N, C-alpha and C positions, 0 to 999 in steps of 0.2 A: 043167389040164395045165401043167407047168413047162417052161420053155425051157432046154435043156441047152447047155453049152459045146461048141464045136467042139474037136477035138484038133488043135492047131497046133504045129509045130516052129519053131525059129529059122529065119528067112528066109521063112517062109510069108506070103503075101499075105492080108489080111483081105478080106471081101466089100466091094465098092464100093457107095456110095450116090450116085445122081445126082438132083438136084432143080433146078428152075428157080425162081429168085426172082421174085416178082411183087409189085407194090405192095399187092395184096389180102392176100398172106401177111404182108407187113410190117405192114399195118394190123391184121390179126387178132392177130399176136404182140404188138403194142403194146397192144391192148385187154386181152388175156389177162394180160399182165405189168404193166399199169398204167403203162407208160412212154409218156407222151404227148409226148415230145421232138419238136418239129416237124422236126428233121433227118431223122427217119424217116417222118413222116406228112404233111408239108406241102410239096409240090413247089415252090411259089412261094418259100417261105422257104428251103428247102434249095438252090435254084438260086443264091442269094446267098452261100452258104458256100464254103469251100475245096473242098468235094466236088462242087459244081456240080449237085447233085440229091440226091434221097433215097438213103439207104443202109439196108441191113438191120442189125438189131441184131446185135452180135457173138455174143450168146448164141443167136440163131436159127441162125446159121451153125454154131456149135459143137454145136447139137442134131443136125446131120447127122453129125458126127464120132461123137457118142454113139450114133447109130443104127447106124453101122458096128460099134462095139464091142459093142452089144447083139446084133447079128446073129452076131458071132463068139463071144461069151462068155456070152450069155444072162443068167441070174440071177446068175452070178458077177460080171459087170460091174455089174449093178444093186446088188448087195450090197456090193461091195468096190472098185469102180473108182475110180481117181484120175487126174486129168488135170493136166498142166502145159503150158500152151500160150502162144503169142504170137499176137496179132492183127496181121497184117502189111499187109493192104490191105482196103478195104471191098468188100462185095458190093452190087450195084445191081440194081434191077428190070430184068429181062430177062436177067440172068446165069444161065448154067447151071453149077451147082457140082457137083463130084465130090469126095466125101470118101472117103479110103482110108487104109490102114495096112499095116504090115509088122511081124511079130514080130521084135524085135531080139535078145532073149535070154530065157531062162527060168532063174530062180535062186531057191532057197529058197522054192519054192511060189508064186512070183510070175512072171507073164508081163509083160515090158516090151515095149511096141510104139511104133514111130514112127508118128505120125498127121499127116494134113494134109487141107486142103480147098483145091482150086484152082478157078479159073473156066475158062470155055471157051478163054480166051487163054493157059492154062497158068500164070497168075499165082498164086502161093501167097497165100492169104488168111489161113489159120490153119495153124500147124505146132507140133508139140510131141511130148510123150511121154505115153503112158497106161500105167498099171500095174493089173494085175488079180491078186488073190489067188485061187488055185485049190485 
């Protein structure tokens, strides 16, 4: 069964995705991606850095934004999606993140969305734009 795109107009909100970051999720992501940077996986090492503790991989946080876009656009997102984002702040173990988006405009067969991911303190961790051909 293929996943179909939602029919969304300019101004429409995309489905939200909420996840809690845990050290276990960070460690699993590190193993899967082959990124053994101790900033992500070694609390003692990370405590001595500017972050004061471990942080999630930026791409792990970005995966939650992609989950929003997959829920909204299905295979269209998977086949033609493009993201342009900025990483603005780190996600830490214990943070509850909410990824969301809004359709900004539709033009020439493309849907342009504003996307972001915030923590429970309403701090923007990732923000940017997504484009989907439809």
